[in-house]
N, CA, C and O atoms as CSV, one atom per row, in Angstrom:
chain,resi,resn,atom,element,x,y,z
A,1,MET,N,N,-36.341,-24.722,20.341
A,1,MET,CA,C,-36.095,-23.366,19.905
A,1,MET,C,C,-36.261,-23.295,18.386
A,1,MET,O,O,-35.790,-24.168,17.657
A,2,ARG,N,N,-36.917,-22.273,17.934
A,2,ARG,CA,C,-37.069,-22.006,16.504
A,2,ARG,C,C,-36.781,-20.522,16.324
A,2,ARG,O,O,-37.486,-19.680,16.879
A,3,LYS,N,N,-35.745,-20.197,15.547
A,3,LYS,CA,C,-35.315,-18.813,15.378
A,3,LYS,C,C,-35.208,-18.483,13.892
A,3,LYS,O,O,-34.640,-19.246,13.111
A,4,TYR,N,N,-35.770,-17.318,13.512
A,4,TYR,CA,C,-35.676,-16.880,12.115
A,4,TYR,C,C,-34.212,-16.900,11.665
A,4,TYR,O,O,-33.324,-16.462,12.396
A,5,HIS,N,N,-33.973,-17.415,10.450
A,5,HIS,CA,C,-32.625,-17.472,9.898
A,5,HIS,C,C,-32.510,-16.649,8.619
A,5,HIS,O,O,-31.618,-15.810,8.499
A,6,HIS,N,N,-33.417,-16.887,7.655
A,6,HIS,CA,C,-33.374,-16.132,6.403
A,6,HIS,C,C,-34.658,-16.313,5.604
A,6,HIS,O,O,-35.493,-17.164,5.909
A,7,ILE,N,N,-34.785,-15.500,4.590
A,7,ILE,CA,C,-35.814,-15.695,3.572
A,7,ILE,C,C,-35.078,-15.964,2.258
A,7,ILE,O,O,-34.165,-15.225,1.890
A,8,GLY,N,N,-35.473,-17.006,1.568
A,8,GLY,CA,C,-34.883,-17.358,0.285
A,8,GLY,C,C,-35.815,-16.948,-0.839
A,8,GLY,O,O,-36.981,-17.342,-0.862
A,9,ILE,N,N,-35.303,-16.160,-1.768
A,9,ILE,CA,C,-36.132,-15.636,-2.846
A,9,ILE,C,C,-35.581,-16.100,-4.198
A,9,ILE,O,O,-34.460,-15.753,-4.570
A,10,PRO,N,N,-36.378,-16.885,-4.928
A,10,PRO,CA,C,-35.934,-17.312,-6.255
A,10,PRO,C,C,-35.831,-16.122,-7.218
A,10,PRO,O,O,-36.634,-15.191,-7.167
A,11,THR,N,N,-34.834,-16.176,-8.086
A,11,THR,CA,C,-34.640,-15.138,-9.094
A,11,THR,C,C,-34.025,-15.775,-10.333
A,11,THR,O,O,-33.453,-16.862,-10.260
A,12,ASP,N,N,-34.144,-15.105,-11.455
A,12,ASP,CA,C,-33.436,-15.554,-12.655
A,12,ASP,C,C,-32.401,-14.514,-13.076
A,12,ASP,O,O,-31.837,-14.599,-14.167
A,13,ILE,N,N,-32.157,-13.536,-12.208
A,13,ILE,CA,C,-31.205,-12.453,-12.481
A,13,ILE,C,C,-29.882,-12.744,-11.773
A,13,ILE,O,O,-29.860,-12.878,-10.550
A,14,PRO,N,N,-28.778,-12.846,-12.521
A,14,PRO,CA,C,-27.472,-13.023,-11.873
A,14,PRO,C,C,-27.157,-11.822,-10.975
A,14,PRO,O,O,-27.465,-10.680,-11.314
A,15,ARG,N,N,-26.538,-12.105,-9.827
A,15,ARG,CA,C,-26.197,-11.057,-8.866
A,15,ARG,C,C,-24.716,-11.135,-8.527
A,15,ARG,O,O,-24.054,-12.144,-8.770
A,16,GLU,N,N,-24.213,-10.041,-7.960
A,16,GLU,CA,C,-22.804,-10.003,-7.551
A,16,GLU,C,C,-22.536,-11.013,-6.445
A,16,GLU,O,O,-23.413,-11.320,-5.638
A,17,ASN,N,N,-21.322,-11.519,-6.421
A,17,ASN,CA,C,-20.839,-12.394,-5.343
A,17,ASN,C,C,-21.678,-13.656,-5.151
A,17,ASN,O,O,-21.885,-14.094,-4.019
A,18,GLU,N,N,-22.164,-14.244,-6.249
A,18,GLU,CA,C,-22.906,-15.483,-6.142
A,18,GLU,C,C,-21.972,-16.631,-5.758
A,18,GLU,O,O,-20.814,-16.680,-6.173
A,19,THR,N,N,-22.505,-17.546,-4.961
A,19,THR,CA,C,-21.804,-18.775,-4.625
A,19,THR,C,C,-22.537,-19.917,-5.324
A,19,THR,O,O,-23.759,-20.033,-5.226
A,20,TYR,N,N,-21.789,-20.751,-6.022
A,20,TYR,CA,C,-22.399,-21.866,-6.746
A,20,TYR,C,C,-22.425,-23.106,-5.864
A,20,TYR,O,O,-21.404,-23.487,-5.291
A,21,LEU,N,N,-23.587,-23.732,-5.756
A,21,LEU,CA,C,-23.741,-24.985,-5.025
A,21,LEU,C,C,-23.971,-26.091,-6.054
A,21,LEU,O,O,-25.088,-26.303,-6.524
A,22,GLU,N,N,-22.895,-26.783,-6.388
A,22,GLU,CA,C,-22.925,-27.767,-7.465
A,22,GLU,C,C,-23.947,-28.875,-7.228
A,22,GLU,O,O,-24.636,-29.295,-8.157
A,23,LYS,N,N,-24.046,-29.347,-5.993
A,23,LYS,CA,C,-24.968,-30.434,-5.660
A,23,LYS,C,C,-26.412,-30.087,-6.029
A,23,LYS,O,O,-27.188,-30.958,-6.422
A,24,TYR,N,N,-26.755,-28.817,-5.900
A,24,TYR,CA,C,-28.129,-28.374,-6.153
A,24,TYR,C,C,-28.276,-27.609,-7.468
A,24,TYR,O,O,-29.381,-27.212,-7.839
A,25,LYS,N,N,-27.169,-27.405,-8.167
A,25,LYS,CA,C,-27.151,-26.668,-9.434
A,25,LYS,C,C,-27.859,-25.324,-9.285
A,25,LYS,O,O,-28.792,-24.987,-10.014
A,26,MET,N,N,-27.361,-24.571,-8.293
A,26,MET,CA,C,-27.958,-23.275,-7.993
A,26,MET,C,C,-26.889,-22.304,-7.503
A,26,MET,O,O,-25.807,-22.701,-7.070
A,27,TYR,N,N,-27.227,-21.031,-7.587
A,27,TYR,CA,C,-26.374,-19.958,-7.087
A,27,TYR,C,C,-27.117,-19.265,-5.951
A,27,TYR,O,O,-28.329,-19.058,-6.022
A,28,ILE,N,N,-26.372,-18.907,-4.894
A,28,ILE,CA,C,-26.969,-18.137,-3.806
A,28,ILE,C,C,-26.152,-16.868,-3.615
A,28,ILE,O,O,-24.950,-16.839,-3.880
A,29,SER,N,N,-26.820,-15.827,-3.152
A,29,SER,CA,C,-26.125,-14.564,-2.896
A,29,SER,C,C,-26.948,-13.708,-1.949
A,29,SER,O,O,-28.144,-13.932,-1.761
A,30,GLY,N,N,-26.284,-12.724,-1.356
A,30,GLY,CA,C,-26.952,-11.713,-0.558
A,30,GLY,C,C,-27.033,-11.983,0.922
A,30,GLY,O,O,-27.064,-11.035,1.706
A,31,PHE,N,N,-27.069,-13.242,1.347
A,31,PHE,CA,C,-27.291,-13.553,2.758
A,31,PHE,C,C,-26.235,-12.933,3.668
A,31,PHE,O,O,-26.568,-12.336,4.692
A,32,LYS,N,N,-24.978,-13.070,3.304
A,32,LYS,CA,C,-23.893,-12.562,4.162
A,32,LYS,C,C,-23.917,-11.045,4.293
A,32,LYS,O,O,-23.490,-10.502,5.312
A,33,GLU,N,N,-24.409,-10.365,3.277
A,33,GLU,CA,C,-24.432,-8.904,3.282
A,33,GLU,C,C,-25.724,-8.330,3.867
A,33,GLU,O,O,-25.767,-7.150,4.215
A,34,SER,N,N,-26.756,-9.129,3.980
A,34,SER,CA,C,-28.065,-8.623,4.397
A,34,SER,C,C,-28.244,-8.685,5.910
A,34,SER,O,O,-28.117,-9.756,6.504
A,35,PRO,N,N,-28.538,-7.551,6.539
A,35,PRO,CA,C,-28.796,-7.586,7.986
A,35,PRO,C,C,-30.130,-8.253,8.321
A,35,PRO,O,O,-30.424,-8.491,9.493
A,36,TYR,N,N,-30.941,-8.557,7.301
A,36,TYR,CA,C,-32.260,-9.149,7.510
A,36,TYR,C,C,-32.364,-10.581,7.010
A,36,TYR,O,O,-33.443,-11.173,7.041
A,37,GLY,N,N,-31.248,-11.141,6.551
A,37,GLY,CA,C,-31.253,-12.519,6.098
A,37,GLY,C,C,-31.923,-12.734,4.756
A,37,GLY,O,O,-32.588,-13.749,4.551
A,38,VAL,N,N,-31.755,-11.785,3.833
A,38,VAL,CA,C,-32.311,-11.957,2.487
A,38,VAL,C,C,-31.304,-12.729,1.642
A,38,VAL,O,O,-30.162,-12.302,1.472
A,39,GLU,N,N,-31.739,-13.866,1.119
A,39,GLU,CA,C,-30.883,-14.714,0.278
A,39,GLU,C,C,-31.547,-14.883,-1.085
A,39,GLU,O,O,-32.703,-15.295,-1.181
A,40,TRP,N,N,-30.804,-14.561,-2.125
A,40,TRP,CA,C,-31.280,-14.742,-3.496
A,40,TRP,C,C,-30.830,-16.111,-3.979
A,40,TRP,O,O,-29.710,-16.536,-3.694
A,41,MET,N,N,-31.699,-16.804,-4.712
A,41,MET,CA,C,-31.408,-18.136,-5.217
A,41,MET,C,C,-31.700,-18.171,-6.713
A,41,MET,O,O,-32.813,-17.883,-7.153
A,42,ARG,N,N,-30.678,-18.530,-7.483
A,42,ARG,CA,C,-30.829,-18.631,-8.944
A,42,ARG,C,C,-30.496,-20.064,-9.341
A,42,ARG,O,O,-29.443,-20.584,-8.971
A,43,PHE,N,N,-31.376,-20.696,-10.081
A,43,PHE,CA,C,-31.267,-22.121,-10.391
A,43,PHE,C,C,-30.928,-22.373,-11.848
A,43,PHE,O,O,-31.389,-21.664,-12.742
A,44,GLU,N,N,-30.105,-23.407,-12.074
A,44,GLU,CA,C,-29.884,-23.886,-13.423
A,44,GLU,C,C,-31.143,-24.645,-13.851
A,44,GLU,O,O,-31.876,-25.147,-12.999
A,45,PRO,N,N,-31.403,-24.734,-15.157
A,45,PRO,CA,C,-32.625,-25.415,-15.622
A,45,PRO,C,C,-32.757,-26.855,-15.125
A,45,PRO,O,O,-33.871,-27.341,-14.928
A,46,ASP,N,N,-31.627,-27.538,-14.922
A,46,ASP,CA,C,-31.678,-28.935,-14.492
A,46,ASP,C,C,-31.426,-29.114,-12.991
A,46,ASP,O,O,-31.026,-30.194,-12.557
A,47,SER,N,N,-31.656,-28.070,-12.204
A,47,SER,CA,C,-31.526,-28.190,-10.751
A,47,SER,C,C,-32.465,-29.287,-10.255
A,47,SER,O,O,-33.621,-29.349,-10.673
A,48,PRO,N,N,-31.970,-30.159,-9.358
A,48,PRO,CA,C,-32.801,-31.266,-8.876
A,48,PRO,C,C,-33.804,-30.858,-7.788
A,48,PRO,O,O,-34.590,-31.692,-7.338
A,49,LEU,N,N,-33.788,-29.613,-7.368
A,49,LEU,CA,C,-34.675,-29.192,-6.291
A,49,LEU,C,C,-36.131,-29.116,-6.758
A,49,LEU,O,O,-36.389,-28.907,-7.943
A,50,PRO,N,N,-37.074,-29.284,-5.843
A,50,PRO,CA,C,-38.500,-29.238,-6.212
A,50,PRO,C,C,-38.892,-27.879,-6.797
A,50,PRO,O,O,-38.341,-26.841,-6.429
A,51,GLU,N,N,-39.841,-27.914,-7.699
A,51,GLU,CA,C,-40.316,-26.695,-8.355
A,51,GLU,C,C,-40.817,-25.671,-7.342
A,51,GLU,O,O,-40.657,-24.469,-7.553
A,52,LEU,N,N,-41.412,-26.124,-6.262
A,52,LEU,CA,C,-41.918,-25.206,-5.237
A,52,LEU,C,C,-40.786,-24.354,-4.651
A,52,LEU,O,O,-40.971,-23.160,-4.417
A,53,VAL,N,N,-39.625,-24.955,-4.414
A,53,VAL,CA,C,-38.465,-24.219,-3.886
A,53,VAL,C,C,-37.906,-23.277,-4.948
A,53,VAL,O,O,-37.432,-22.186,-4.630
A,54,LYS,N,N,-37.961,-23.699,-6.199
A,54,LYS,CA,C,-37.404,-22.892,-7.285
A,54,LYS,C,C,-38.311,-21.738,-7.703
A,54,LYS,O,O,-37.880,-20.840,-8.427
A,55,SER,N,N,-39.558,-21.758,-7.253
A,55,SER,CA,C,-40.491,-20.742,-7.739
A,55,SER,C,C,-41.175,-19.898,-6.661
A,55,SER,O,O,-41.707,-18.832,-6.969
A,56,ILE,N,N,-41.173,-20.347,-5.419
A,56,ILE,CA,C,-41.859,-19.651,-4.330
A,56,ILE,C,C,-40.841,-19.290,-3.241
A,56,ILE,O,O,-40.039,-20.143,-2.858
A,57,PRO,N,N,-40.850,-18.058,-2.736
A,57,PRO,CA,C,-39.950,-17.717,-1.618
A,57,PRO,C,C,-40.216,-18.629,-0.413
A,57,PRO,O,O,-41.332,-19.102,-0.198
A,58,HIS,N,N,-39.160,-18.855,0.357
A,58,HIS,CA,C,-39.308,-19.656,1.576
A,58,HIS,C,C,-38.713,-18.922,2.768
A,58,HIS,O,O,-37.804,-18.103,2.628
A,59,VAL,N,N,-39.244,-19.232,3.934
A,59,VAL,CA,C,-38.690,-18.726,5.187
A,59,VAL,C,C,-37.930,-19.874,5.831
A,59,VAL,O,O,-38.380,-21.019,5.809
A,60,ALA,N,N,-36.759,-19.555,6.412
A,60,ALA,CA,C,-35.943,-20.578,7.055
A,60,ALA,C,C,-35.780,-20.256,8.532
A,60,ALA,O,O,-35.616,-19.102,8.930
A,61,PHE,N,N,-35.832,-21.322,9.334
A,61,PHE,CA,C,-35.665,-21.198,10.777
A,61,PHE,C,C,-34.545,-22.109,11.240
A,61,PHE,O,O,-34.444,-23.252,10.794
A,62,GLU,N,N,-33.705,-21.608,12.132
A,62,GLU,CA,C,-32.719,-22.452,12.800
A,62,GLU,C,C,-33.437,-23.130,13.959
A,62,GLU,O,O,-34.150,-22.480,14.723
A,63,VAL,N,N,-33.244,-24.444,14.087
A,63,VAL,CA,C,-33.948,-25.219,15.108
A,63,VAL,C,C,-32.980,-26.091,15.898
A,63,VAL,O,O,-31.890,-26.423,15.431
A,64,ASP,N,N,-33.407,-26.456,17.116
A,64,ASP,CA,C,-32.618,-27.368,17.945
A,64,ASP,C,C,-32.876,-28.823,17.576
A,64,ASP,O,O,-31.958,-29.642,17.615
A,65,ASP,N,N,-34.117,-29.155,17.218
A,65,ASP,CA,C,-34.505,-30.535,16.954
A,65,ASP,C,C,-35.192,-30.625,15.593
A,65,ASP,O,O,-36.404,-30.442,15.480
A,66,LEU,N,N,-34.407,-30.907,14.580
A,66,LEU,CA,C,-34.916,-30.960,13.199
A,66,LEU,C,C,-35.988,-32.037,13.038
A,66,LEU,O,O,-37.021,-31.797,12.413
A,67,GLU,N,N,-35.749,-33.204,13.592
A,67,GLU,CA,C,-36.703,-34.309,13.453
A,67,GLU,C,C,-38.057,-33.958,14.065
A,67,GLU,O,O,-39.096,-34.290,13.494
A,68,ALA,N,N,-38.058,-33.299,15.205
A,68,ALA,CA,C,-39.315,-32.904,15.845
A,68,ALA,C,C,-40.065,-31.885,14.991
A,68,ALA,O,O,-41.294,-31.918,14.930
A,69,GLU,N,N,-39.342,-30.984,14.335
A,69,GLU,CA,C,-39.982,-29.950,13.510
A,69,GLU,C,C,-40.685,-30.527,12.288
A,69,GLU,O,O,-41.708,-29.997,11.856
A,70,ILE,N,N,-40.147,-31.606,11.730
A,70,ILE,CA,C,-40.733,-32.144,10.500
A,70,ILE,C,C,-41.690,-33.304,10.746
A,70,ILE,O,O,-42.404,-33.727,9.837
A,71,GLN,N,N,-41.706,-33.814,11.964
A,71,GLN,CA,C,-42.560,-34.960,12.269
A,71,GLN,C,C,-44.029,-34.633,12.003
A,71,GLN,O,O,-44.559,-33.634,12.489
A,72,GLY,N,N,-44.667,-35.495,11.224
A,72,GLY,CA,C,-46.075,-35.351,10.915
A,72,GLY,C,C,-46.389,-34.281,9.880
A,72,GLY,O,O,-47.559,-34.018,9.604
A,73,LYS,N,N,-45.369,-33.663,9.305
A,73,LYS,CA,C,-45.556,-32.604,8.309
A,73,LYS,C,C,-45.407,-33.163,6.895
A,73,LYS,O,O,-44.898,-34.267,6.702
A,74,GLU,N,N,-45.855,-32.388,5.913
A,74,GLU,CA,C,-45.649,-32.739,4.508
A,74,GLU,C,C,-44.204,-32.394,4.154
A,74,GLU,O,O,-43.863,-31.220,4.012
A,75,ILE,N,N,-43.366,-33.401,4.012
A,75,ILE,CA,C,-41.934,-33.177,3.765
A,75,ILE,C,C,-41.708,-32.960,2.275
A,75,ILE,O,O,-42.107,-33.776,1.443
A,76,LEU,N,N,-41.066,-31.853,1.958
A,76,LEU,CA,C,-40.738,-31.504,0.575
A,76,LEU,C,C,-39.326,-31.968,0.233
A,76,LEU,O,O,-39.096,-32.530,-0.838
A,77,ILE,N,N,-38.384,-31.733,1.140
A,77,ILE,CA,C,-36.993,-32.187,0.981
A,77,ILE,C,C,-36.581,-32.858,2.281
A,77,ILE,O,O,-36.615,-32.241,3.345
A,78,MET,N,N,-36.194,-34.112,2.193
A,78,MET,CA,C,-35.771,-34.877,3.368
A,78,MET,C,C,-34.508,-34.254,3.977
A,78,MET,O,O,-33.767,-33.558,3.283
A,79,PRO,N,N,-34.259,-34.499,5.265
A,79,PRO,CA,C,-33.039,-33.982,5.883
A,79,PRO,C,C,-31.805,-34.372,5.085
A,79,PRO,O,O,-31.646,-35.523,4.679
A,80,ASN,N,N,-30.932,-33.390,4.866
A,80,ASN,CA,C,-29.689,-33.617,4.132
A,80,ASN,C,C,-28.680,-32.576,4.599
A,80,ASN,O,O,-29.036,-31.603,5.263
A,81,SER,N,N,-27.428,-32.792,4.247
A,81,SER,CA,C,-26.357,-31.903,4.696
A,81,SER,C,C,-25.717,-31.184,3.516
A,81,SER,O,O,-24.922,-31.776,2.786
A,82,PRO,N,N,-26.060,-29.896,3.320
A,82,PRO,CA,C,-25.459,-29.146,2.221
A,82,PRO,C,C,-24.010,-28.750,2.490
A,82,PRO,O,O,-23.254,-28.478,1.558
A,83,SER,N,N,-23.620,-28.717,3.778
A,83,SER,CA,C,-22.237,-28.425,4.148
A,83,SER,C,C,-21.958,-29.000,5.532
A,83,SER,O,O,-22.881,-29.317,6.283
A,84,LYS,N,N,-20.696,-29.127,5.855
A,84,LYS,CA,C,-20.285,-29.753,7.114
A,84,LYS,C,C,-20.919,-29.039,8.313
A,84,LYS,O,O,-20.854,-27.816,8.435
A,85,GLY,N,N,-21.531,-29.831,9.189
A,85,GLY,CA,C,-22.112,-29.293,10.403
A,85,GLY,C,C,-23.498,-28.700,10.249
A,85,GLY,O,O,-24.055,-28.165,11.208
A,86,ILE,N,N,-24.069,-28.790,9.036
A,86,ILE,CA,C,-25.385,-28.214,8.758
A,86,ILE,C,C,-26.302,-29.317,8.218
A,86,ILE,O,O,-25.920,-30.050,7.306
A,87,THR,N,N,-27.493,-29.432,8.771
A,87,THR,CA,C,-28.518,-30.323,8.244
A,87,THR,C,C,-29.761,-29.486,7.991
A,87,THR,O,O,-30.154,-28.677,8.832
A,88,VAL,N,N,-30.377,-29.681,6.831
A,88,VAL,CA,C,-31.571,-28.923,6.469
A,88,VAL,C,C,-32.669,-29.878,6.003
A,88,VAL,O,O,-32.401,-30.996,5.563
A,89,ALA,N,N,-33.900,-29.410,6.111
A,89,ALA,CA,C,-35.055,-30.111,5.567
A,89,ALA,C,C,-36.099,-29.059,5.226
A,89,ALA,O,O,-36.128,-27.980,5.819
A,90,PHE,N,N,-36.953,-29.384,4.266
A,90,PHE,CA,C,-38.044,-28.495,3.871
A,90,PHE,C,C,-39.371,-29.211,4.074
A,90,PHE,O,O,-39.487,-30.410,3.823
A,91,ILE,N,N,-40.366,-28.464,4.531
A,91,ILE,CA,C,-41.736,-28.946,4.574
A,91,ILE,C,C,-42.585,-28.001,3.729
A,91,ILE,O,O,-42.112,-26.957,3.278
A,92,VAL,N,N,-43.837,-28.379,3.523
A,92,VAL,CA,C,-44.794,-27.495,2.870
A,92,VAL,C,C,-45.822,-27.091,3.920
A,92,VAL,O,O,-46.412,-27.947,4.579
A,93,ASP,N,N,-46.031,-25.805,4.073
A,93,ASP,CA,C,-47.043,-25.289,4.992
A,93,ASP,C,C,-47.873,-24.238,4.264
A,93,ASP,O,O,-47.344,-23.227,3.799
A,94,ASN,N,N,-49.170,-24.484,4.169
A,94,ASN,CA,C,-50.075,-23.529,3.528
A,94,ASN,C,C,-49.631,-23.187,2.102
A,94,ASN,O,O,-49.774,-22.051,1.649
A,95,GLY,N,N,-49.092,-24.189,1.406
A,95,GLY,CA,C,-48.708,-24.018,0.010
A,95,GLY,C,C,-47.344,-23.413,-0.237
A,95,GLY,O,O,-46.975,-23.173,-1.387
A,96,THR,N,N,-46.586,-23.160,0.823
A,96,THR,CA,C,-45.264,-22.557,0.644
A,96,THR,C,C,-44.179,-23.413,1.309
A,96,THR,O,O,-44.448,-24.087,2.304
A,97,PRO,N,N,-42.966,-23.390,0.770
A,97,PRO,CA,C,-41.896,-24.153,1.397
A,97,PRO,C,C,-41.390,-23.454,2.664
A,97,PRO,O,O,-41.274,-22.229,2.709
A,98,ILE,N,N,-41.097,-24.244,3.674
A,98,ILE,CA,C,-40.496,-23.775,4.924
A,98,ILE,C,C,-39.239,-24.607,5.142
A,98,ILE,O,O,-39.276,-25.833,5.046
A,99,GLU,N,N,-38.136,-23.944,5.431
A,99,GLU,CA,C,-36.865,-24.641,5.642
A,99,GLU,C,C,-36.518,-24.635,7.124
A,99,GLU,O,O,-36.695,-23.630,7.813
A,100,PHE,N,N,-36.020,-25.769,7.603
A,100,PHE,CA,C,-35.496,-25.874,8.959
A,100,PHE,C,C,-34.007,-26.200,8.861
A,100,PHE,O,O,-33.598,-27.041,8.061
A,101,ILE,N,N,-33.213,-25.536,9.670
A,101,ILE,CA,C,-31.758,-25.678,9.657
A,101,ILE,C,C,-31.284,-26.079,11.044
A,101,ILE,O,O,-31.605,-25.421,12.033
A,102,LYS,N,N,-30.531,-27.146,11.110
A,102,LYS,CA,C,-29.916,-27.594,12.355
A,102,LYS,C,C,-28.409,-27.382,12.211
A,102,LYS,O,O,-27.778,-27.934,11.309
A,103,VAL,N,N,-27.845,-26.583,13.105
A,103,VAL,CA,C,-26.412,-26.314,13.099
A,103,VAL,C,C,-25.790,-27.111,14.231
A,103,VAL,O,O,-26.139,-26.940,15.399
A,104,GLU,N,N,-24.865,-27.982,13.865
A,104,GLU,CA,C,-24.187,-28.796,14.882
A,104,GLU,C,C,-23.225,-27.917,15.661
A,104,GLU,O,O,-22.466,-27.134,15.090
A,105,LYS,N,N,-23.274,-28.065,16.972
A,105,LYS,CA,C,-22.339,-27.326,17.833
A,105,LYS,C,C,-20.974,-28.012,17.746
A,105,LYS,O,O,-20.848,-29.216,17.974
A,106,ILE,N,N,-19.963,-27.220,17.414
A,106,ILE,CA,C,-18.610,-27.767,17.277
A,106,ILE,C,C,-17.860,-27.523,18.568
A,106,ILE,O,O,-17.719,-26.388,19.022
A,107,THR,N,N,-17.376,-28.622,19.157
A,107,THR,CA,C,-16.590,-28.503,20.383
A,107,THR,C,C,-15.148,-28.825,20.048
A,107,THR,O,O,-14.856,-29.749,19.290
A,108,GLU,N,N,-14.270,-28.055,20.620
A,108,GLU,CA,C,-12.843,-28.265,20.310
A,108,GLU,C,C,-12.125,-28.845,21.482
A,108,GLU,O,O,-10.921,-29.090,21.409
């Protein structure tokens, strides 16, 4: 399964209700309020993320099998966990970054 999750748009304009992600030295905003999954991303100058992610919008998809989605692709960011229960990876397709998100099902 591959399902649209959001579009990430780089910006240098501070926005209301930004969340700071220290690991990536970036601010994100808008996703929770947008019915269409628009997420704004503002980066500190020393953000460790690739320039392609910092300068080109990306589309993100929620997937069931992250490893299968990236197999044989040009990997831009290796699988990593930005928060508990979430694993993400980026590939490059046709010159643009594509993000895949795997959400772990939590059973209680």
